[in-house]
C-alpha positions as CSV (number, residue, x, y, z in Angstrom):
1,X,-25.9,10.5,36.9
2,X,-27.4,13.8,38.2
3,X,-30.4,13.4,35.8
4,X,-31.3,10.0,37.0
5,X,-30.7,11.3,40.7
6,X,-33.2,14.2,40.0
7,X,-35.7,12.0,38.5
8,X,-35.7,9.5,41.2
9,X,-35.9,12.2,43.8
10,X,-39.0,13.6,42.1
11,X,-40.6,10.0,41.9
12,X,-39.9,9.4,45.4
13,X,-41.5,12.8,46.4
14,X,-44.4,11.8,44.1
15,X,-45.0,8.4,45.8
16,X,-44.7,10.0,49.2
17,X,-47.1,13.0,48.6
18,X,-49.6,10.1,47.3
19,X,-49.4,8.2,50.5
20,X,-49.3,11.7,52.5
21,X,-52.6,12.6,50.9
22,X,-54.1,9.2,51.9
23,X,-52.9,9.4,55.4
24,X,-54.2,12.9,56.1
25,X,-57.3,12.5,54.0
26,X,-56.5,15.1,51.6
27,X,-58.6,15.1,48.5
28,X,-56.7,17.7,46.3
29,X,-53.6,19.7,46.0
30,X,-56.0,22.9,46.9
31,X,-56.7,21.2,50.3
32,X,-53.1,20.5,50.7
33,X,-52.1,24.2,50.1
34,X,-54.8,25.6,52.4
35,X,-54.0,23.4,55.3
36,X,-50.2,23.5,55.0
37,X,-50.7,27.5,54.7
38,X,-52.6,27.3,58.0
39,X,-49.8,25.4,59.5
40,X,-51.4,22.1,59.8
41,X,-48.3,20.2,58.4
42,X,-45.1,21.9,59.9
43,X,-42.9,19.0,58.9
44,X,-43.8,19.1,55.2
45,X,-40.8,20.9,53.4
46,X,-42.4,21.2,50.0
47,X,-45.4,22.9,48.6
48,X,-45.5,22.8,44.7
49,X,-42.5,21.4,43.1
50,X,-41.5,22.1,39.5
51,X,-39.2,19.9,37.3
52,X,-37.8,21.8,34.3
53,X,-36.4,19.8,31.2
54,X,-34.7,22.2,29.1
55,X,-34.3,20.4,25.9
56,X,-36.6,17.4,25.3
57,X,-34.6,16.4,22.2
58,X,-31.5,15.8,24.3
59,X,-33.5,13.8,27.0
60,X,-34.8,11.5,24.3
61,X,-31.5,11.0,22.7
62,X,-29.2,10.7,26.0
63,X,-31.7,9.6,28.7
64,X,-34.4,7.6,26.7
65,X,-34.6,5.0,29.6
66,X,-36.2,7.9,31.8
67,X,-38.9,8.8,29.2
68,X,-41.4,6.4,30.9
69,X,-40.6,8.2,34.4
70,X,-41.3,11.6,32.7
71,X,-44.7,10.3,31.2
72,X,-45.4,9.1,34.7
73,X,-44.7,12.5,36.3
74,X,-46.8,14.2,33.6
75,X,-49.7,11.7,34.1
76,X,-50.0,11.7,38.0
77,X,-47.8,14.5,39.4
78,X,-50.0,17.5,38.8
79,X,-52.6,16.1,41.1
80,X,-50.2,16.3,43.9
81,X,-48.4,19.4,43.0
82,X,-45.5,18.2,40.9
83,X,-45.2,20.3,37.7
84,X,-43.3,19.0,34.7
85,X,-42.1,21.7,32.4
86,X,-40.6,20.8,29.0
87,X,-38.9,23.1,26.6
88,X,-38.3,22.0,23.0
89,X,-37.4,23.6,19.8
90,X,-40.0,22.2,17.6
91,X,-43.5,21.1,18.8
92,X,-42.9,17.7,16.8
93,X,-40.1,16.5,19.1
94,X,-42.9,15.9,22.1
95,X,-44.7,13.0,19.9
């Protein structure tokens, strides 16, 4: 349950941040960081966000329904300051 909730929270942040970029004419995460550091977005609680998955083989085995969400985060998240870090004991587990 906690894993699903954590992934859902980060996915919600991604959707919110995509809309925030459109609403505030932000063209990159660099612009967001610069403007936020200058105090332009005082209500924005997050800068860069890091989701760490420690043990990808366990995720694949126990939470295979979340793999599309992780793929989506990996594909879209970086442009919005959402970083996905995955650990694995063997490189082949990522295929």
